[in-house]
C-alpha positions in Angstrom: 0.2 0.1 -0.2 2.8 2.3 0.8 4.2 1.8 -3.1 0.8 3.2 -4.0 -0.5 5.9 -1.9 3.0 6.7 0.1 5.0 9.9 0.4 7.2 8.7 -2.8 4.2 7.5 -5.0 2.3 11.0 -4.4 5.3 12.9 -6.0 5.5 10.9 -8.5 1.8 11.3 -9.3 2.4 15.2 -9.0 5.7 14.6 -10.9 3.5 13.5 -13.6 0.9 15.8 -13.5 3.5 18.4 -14.2 4.4 16.7 -17.6 0.5 16.6 -18.5 0.6 20.4 -17.8 4.1 20.9 -20.1 1.9 19.1 -22.5 -1.0 21.1 -22.9 0.5 24.1 -25.1 1.7 21.3 -27.7 -1.9 19.2 -27.4 -3.7 22.6 -28.2 -1.9 23.4 -30.7 -1.9 20.3 -32.7 -6.3 20.7 -31.5 -6.2 23.8 -33.9 -4.1 22.0 -36.7 -6.2 18.5 -36.8 -9.3 20.5 -36.8 -8.7 22.6 -39.7 -7.0 19.6 -41.7 -10.5 18.0 -40.5 -12.7 20.8 -42.3 -12.6 23.3 -39.8 -14.1 21.3 -37.2 -14.0 21.7 -33.2 -11.6 18.8 -32.6 -12.2 19.0 -28.8 -15.9 17.9 -29.4 -14.6 14.5 -30.8 -12.6 11.5 -29.0 -10.9 10.0 -32.1 -9.8 14.0 -32.8 -8.3 14.9 -29.7 -6.8 11.6 -30.0 -5.0 12.3 -33.1 -4.0 15.5 -31.9 -2.7 13.7 -29.0 -0.3 11.5 -31.1 0.5 14.2 -33.7 1.8 16.4 -30.5 4.0 13.9 -29.5 7.2 14.5 -32.5 6.7 18.0 -31.8 7.6 17.4 -28.3 10.4 15.4 -29.0 11.8 17.5 -31.7 11.6 21.0 -29.5 13.1 18.7 -26.5 16.6 18.7 -28.6 17.2 22.3 -28.2 16.9 24.6 -24.6 17.7 23.3 -21.1 15.5 20.2 -21.3 18.2 17.9 -19.4 18.7 20.3 -16.6 15.4 21.0 -15.4 14.0 16.8 -16.1 17.2 16.1 -14.3 16.2 18.6 -11.5 12.3 17.3 -11.4 13.2 13.9 -11.1 15.7 14.6 -8.1 13.0 16.2 -6.2 10.3 14.2 -6.9 11.2 10.6 -8.4 13.4 9.1 -5.5 16.3 8.8 -8.2 19.8 8.4 -6.7 21.4 12.0 -7.6 24.7 10.1 -9.1 22.6 8.2 -11.3 21.8 11.5 -13.3 24.0 13.7 -15.3 24.3 17.0 -14.4 24.7 20.0 -16.6 23.0 20.6 -20.4 23.2 18.1 -22.8 26.5 19.0 -25.2 26.1 15.9 -27.8 23.5 14.9 -30.2 23.3 11.7 -28.3 22.7 12.7 -25.6 20.3 15.9 -26.5 18.2 12.5 -28.2 18.2 10.6 -24.9 16.9 14.0 -22.9 14.4 14.5 -26.0 13.4 10.8 -25.6 12.3 11.2 -21.9 10.8 14.5 -22.5 8.7 12.9 -24.5 7.9 9.7 -22.3 7.4 12.2 -19.6 4.8 14.7 -21.3 2.8 12.0 -23.1 2.6 9.7 -20.3 1.9 12.8 -17.6 -0.8 13.5 -20.2 -2.6 10.4 -19.9 -2.3 10.4 -16.3 -3.6 14.0 -15.8 -6.8 13.5 -18.0 -7.3 10.2 -15.9 -6.9 12.3 -12.9 -9.3 14.8 -13.8 -11.6 12.4 -15.4 -11.9 9.6 -13.2 -12.1 10.6 -9.5 -15.9 12.8 -10.3 -16.9 9.4 -12.0 -16.1 7.2 -9.3 -17.4 9.5 -6.7 -20.9 9.8 -8.8 -21.0 5.9 -9.5 -20.2 5.4 -5.6 -23.5 7.4 -4.6 -26.2 6.1 -7.2 -27.5 3.9 -4.7 -28.2 6.6 -2.0 -29.2 9.3 -4.3 -32.3 8.9 -6.3 -31.6 11.9 -8.6 -28.6 9.8 -10.0 -30.6 6.7 -10.7 -32.5 9.0 -13.4 -29.5 10.4 -14.8 -28.8 8.3 -18.2 -25.0 8.3 -18.3 -25.4 5.9 -21.3 -22.5 3.3 -22.8 -24.4 0.0 -21.6 -23.9 -0.9 -18.5 -23.4 2.1 -17.0 -27.0 3.1 -18.0 -29.9 3.6 -15.6 -31.3 0.2 -16.2 -27.9 -1.1 -14.7 -28.7 -2.8 -11.3 -27.6 0.3 -9.2 -25.9 -1.3 -6.4 -23.1 -2.8 -8.9 -22.5 1.3 -9.1 -20.4 1.7 -6.3 -18.0 -1.4 -7.3 -17.0 -0.3 -10.9 -16.5 3.3 -9.2 -13.8 1.6 -6.5 -12.3 0.0 -9.6 -12.1 3.1 -11.7 -10.2 4.6 -8.4 -8.1 1.5 -7.8 -7.4 1.2 -11.7 -5.9 5.3 -11.7 -4.1 4.5 -8.4 -2.2 1.1 -10.1 -2.0 3.5 -13.6 -0.6 6.4 -11.4 2.1 4.2 -9.6 3.1 2.0 -12.6 3.8 5.2 -14.8 5.5 6.8 -11.7 7.7 3.5 -11.5 8.5 3.4 -15.5 9.6 6.9 -15.2 11.7 6.0 -12.2 13.4 3.8 -13.8 13.7 5.1 -17.4 15.3 8.1 -15.8 18.9 7.0 -14.9 18.7 5.1 -18.6 17.6 8.6 -20.8 18.9 11.2 -18.0 22.2 9.3 -17.0 25.4 10.6 -17.7 26.9 9.6 -21.1 31.0 8.4 -21.6 31.4 12.3 -22.4 29.8 13.3 -19.0 32.2 11.1 -17.1 35.1 12.3 -18.9 34.5 15.9 -18.0 33.6 15.1 -14.4 36.8 12.9 -14.3 38.9 15.9 -15.5 37.0 18.6 -13.5 37.7 16.6 -10.3 41.2 16.0 -11.3 41.2 19.9 -11.7 40.4 20.4 -8.5 42.6 17.7 -7.1 45.8 19.8 -8.8 44.4 22.9 -7.3 43.9 21.7 -3.8 47.3 19.6 -4.0 49.2 22.9 -5.7 47.7 25.3 -2.9 48.4 22.7 0.0 52.2 22.8 -1.2 52.2 26.6 -1.0 50.7 26.5 2.6 53.1 24.0 3.8 56.1 25.5 2.2 55.5 29.1 3.3 54.0 28.2 6.6 56.1 25.5 7.1 59.5 27.2 6.5 58.5 30.3 8.5 57.6 28.5 11.7 60.7 26.8 11.4 63.0 29.6 11.3 61.0 31.6 13.6 61.5 28.5 15.8 65.0 28.9 15.5 65.4 32.3 15.3 63.4 32.8 19.2 65.6 29.7 20.5 69.3 31.3 19.2 67.9 34.4 20.5 67.1 33.4 24.2 70.4 31.7 24.1 72.4 34.6 23.3 69.9 37.5 25.2 72.5 38.4 28.0 75.9 37.6 25.8 74.9 39.4 22.6 72.6 42.0 22.3 73.2 43.0 19.4 72.6 39.3 17.9 69.2 39.2 19.8 68.2 42.4 17.9 69.0 41.4 14.7 67.2 38.1 15.2 63.9 39.6 16.3 64.3 41.3 13.3 64.2 38.7 11.3 61.2 37.1 13.2 59.1 40.3 12.3 59.8 39.9 8.6 59.5 36.5 8.4 56.3 36.9 9.8 55.2 40.1 8.1 56.2 38.1 4.7 54.5 34.7 5.5 51.2 36.3 6.5 51.2 38.1 3.3 51.9 34.6 1.6 48.8 32.8 3.6 46.6 35.7 2.5 47.3 35.2 -0.9 46.7 31.4 -0.6 43.5 31.7 1.2 42.0 34.0 -1.0 42.6 31.9 -3.4 40.7 29.1 -1.7 38.3 31.5 -0.5 37.4 33.7 -4.0 39.0 30.7 -6.6 40.7 33.5 -8.0 44.1 33.4 -8.8 44.7 36.7 -10.1 43.6 38.5 -6.9 44.4 42.6 -7.9 45.7 42.6 -3.8 47.5 39.1 -3.6 50.9 39.1 -2.7 53.0 38.4 -5.5 54.5 34.8 -5.3 58.2 34.9 -4.2 61.0 33.9 -6.8 65.0 33.6 -6.8 65.3 37.4 -8.2 63.4 38.8 -5.8 63.4 37.1 -2.7 66.4 34.6 -2.3 68.8 36.8 -0.5 66.2 37.9 2.0 65.6 33.9 2.3 69.3 33.2 3.1 69.4 36.7 5.5 66.5 35.1 7.5 67.7 31.7 7.8 71.4 33.2 9.1 69.4 34.9 11.8 68.5 32.2 13.5 72.3 31.2 14.1 72.8 28.7 10.5 75.4 29.1 8.5 74.6 29.5 5.0 77.2 29.3 2.4 75.5 30.5 -1.4 77.3 30.2 -4.4 74.9 31.2 -7.3 75.8 31.0 -10.9 73.6 32.3 -13.4 75.0 31.3 -16.4 74.5 32.5 -19.9 71.2 34.0 -18.7 73.0 36.5 -17.0 70.9 37.2 -13.3 68.5 35.0 -11.9 66.0 37.8 -13.4 66.6 36.2 -16.8 65.1 32.9 -15.8 61.2 31.8 -16.6 59.0 33.0 -14.0 57.6 29.9 -13.4 61.1 28.3 -13.0 62.2 31.2 -10.8 59.1 30.5 -8.4 59.3 26.8 -8.4 63.3 27.0 -7.8 62.7 29.6 -4.8 60.0 27.7 -2.9 62.4 24.0 -3.6 65.3 26.4 -2.2 63.2 27.7 1.0 62.0 23.4 1.6 65.3 22.3 1.6 66.3 25.4 4.1 63.4 24.5 6.2 64.4 20.7 6.3 68.0 21.4 7.1 66.8 23.6 9.7 64.6 21.1 11.2 66.2 18.0 11.0 70.0 19.2 10.2 73.1 20.3 12.3 75.7 22.0 11.1 76.4 24.6 8.2 74.4 24.7 5.1 75.9 24.6 2.1 74.0 26.0 -0.8 74.9 26.1 -5.0 72.2 27.3 -7.5 73.8 27.4 -11.4 72.5 27.2 -14.7 74.4 24.8 -16.7 73.9 22.7 -19.9 71.2 20.5 -20.4 71.0 16.4 -20.3 68.9 16.7 -23.4 66.8 13.9 -22.0 63.2 13.4 -21.2 60.0 15.5 -22.6 60.8 19.0 -20.7 64.5 18.5 -21.6 63.4 17.1 -25.2 61.2 20.4 -25.9 63.9 22.7 -24.4 66.4 21.2 -26.6 64.4 22.1 -29.7 63.4 25.5 -28.0 67.4 26.2 -27.8 68.2 24.5 -31.4 65.9 27.1 -32.8 67.9 30.1 -31.3 71.3 28.3 -31.8 71.8 27.4 -28.0 72.5 24.6 -26.1 70.0 23.3 -23.9 69.8 24.8 -20.4 69.1 23.3 -16.6 68.9 25.0 -13.4 70.7 23.0 -10.9 70.3 23.3 -7.2 72.1 21.5 -4.7 72.1 21.4 -0.9 74.2 19.5 1.5 74.7 19.6 5.4 75.4 17.4 8.3 72.6 15.5 9.6 71.4 16.2 13.5 73.8 14.0 16.1 72.1 11.1 17.7 71.4 12.7 20.8 70.0 15.8 19.3 66.6 16.4 20.0 65.5 17.3 16.8 63.4 14.7 14.0 65.6 12.1 12.3 65.5 13.1 8.4 63.9 11.0 6.2 63.9 10.8 2.1 59.8 10.6 2.1 58.8 13.8 4.0 55.6 15.8 3.0 57.6 18.7 1.7 60.3 16.9 0.0 57.2 15.1 -1.8 56.1 18.3 -2.6 59.2 19.6 -3.8 59.5 16.9 -6.2 56.0 17.6 -7.3 57.2 20.7 -8.1 60.1 20.1 -9.9 57.7 17.5 -12.0 55.7 19.9 -13.3 58.3 21.3 -15.4 60.1 18.1 -16.6 62.7 18.1 -13.9 63.8 15.7 -10.9 64.6 16.2 -7.1 66.9 13.6 -5.3 67.1 13.7 -1.2 69.0 11.2 1.1 72.7 10.6 2.6 75.2 10.9 0.5 78.6 9.8 2.5 78.4 11.6 6.0 76.0 14.6 4.6 72.5 14.8 3.3 72.5 16.1 -0.2 69.2 17.7 -1.9 69.4 18.0 -5.7 66.8 19.5 -8.6 67.5 19.7 -11.4 64.4 22.2 -13.8 65.0 22.1 -17.6 65.0 26.3 -18.7 62.6 25.7 -21.9 61.1 29.1 -21.7 57.6 29.7 -20.2 55.9 32.2 -18.6 58.0 35.2 -18.0 
């Protein structure tokens, strides 16, 4: 009984009545056309002509459903009223003719069955009520209903059974049509292979953006926290002995936090607005503009950093492609952060532009670009070494699989490069190679 008169069945019934209402403009138009063709008669006065108009309006329904937002509207109605799981239905308008054809078939089925159920809903209940009341209302017995056994010559006490049968038939027809539409909806309104591919690409794009933002947050905030922690610890140790060093450490802490707040605001702006081109966003740090400040802030924490920079044929770091300069800065930042958290002793940093190896997709692209300009392919090489922490040091042991090092490897992979990190003799070494194949300046 719940399947016939429950909340879901009632909503499906309403859904069909809406379909009948949507068919009415088509039906009235075809009534006029059929009436004119039949000699100027009123087709509403003839049951055969009305059925003919109904049959002729269905192809018109199918043709008009090939255009316009039919699928999104149908999907929204089915999800709200028919109890069909949302994942079984496609999102967005149909983009291919195959998807439009399926949506057109659904539209025709919905409006066609909806018109029949709507007509029955309007006609059957009054007729059933009249039949049920025949034994109890004397005047109804004198009304000639016609159609044989509906006439007043029939036994009046059989009429209520006929009326109840008509109501039961209406309920069964409405429930059956609702079930049919619910079973057909995933077939005709479900996602096509193209829809699934587009959804997968959108999810992959969203995941890539989230990963990129996670890398930015980790590199900016993680490095800042490590640097500030060491700078504060060094300032505390030297508070009585070297006030000048303490002032420099506090200035470095202030500068580090100010810059990190700016970078954090930019990343949070991307998360909040989804707009990578916000006018108030802080510019991304690069080797050309921010490397010296990064080294100064690291040294302010008491860590000795020896930097060897060789821009080579590019002249200076401003000559690097912008994307390579940005990713290289982040890799250097992560390497220094890793050294501060897990290492000990002085850090030796070497950054240089060298002749490329000519292997790999990005390197091959760089080779082709360079050949077109009669120059050798180039690579940006970053090498950073420092001793590991002593066994009795309270720092975490360093491994090659940390989240930051994985992020550095992902940054390099975006440019077709690579990152290697691990023990090398008695020192820990981080080495990154980024092909220079032009790019966004």
